[in-house]
Residue, then its C-alpha position, 0 to 999 in steps of 0.5 A: x200257399x206260396x206265390x211266385x213273384x218273379x225271378x227265383x222268388x216265392x213267398x208264403x202269402x200268409x207272411x205278406x205284410x205290404x206290397x208297395x209301389x217302388x216309384x211312390x217310395x222313391x218320390x215320397x219324402x216320408x217313405x225314402x228311409x224305407x226305400x233306402x233301407x230296402x235297397x241297401x246292399x242290393x245289385x244295381x240292376x235289381x234296383x233299377x228293374x224293381x217295380x214293387x217292394x214286398x214286405x214280409x214278416x221275414x224281410x223285404x223282396x224287390x220284384x220286377x212285376x207290378x204291385x197290382x200283379x203281386x197283390x192279385x196273386x197273393x189275393x188269389x192264393x189267400x182265397x184258394x186257401x180259404x175255400x179249401x179250408x171250407x171244403x174240409 
């Protein structure tokens, strides 16, 4: 199932590996390398408005919605997929 994560971004819930808080990534010394790599080559407006970093099996996506909202949407889709399998 696909999850709308803002802007023109839609991700397959099955491909989400991690949902990270951008503020914590920017502050944590151990996570700075991940943040630098994820933000490299992106538009400065996109970086400034980013609140969550979604890591998927295909790459990373910066989104302006909170990590909690992204997680809730992914979880809802995952549960919906599980219940539809049980009905089959």
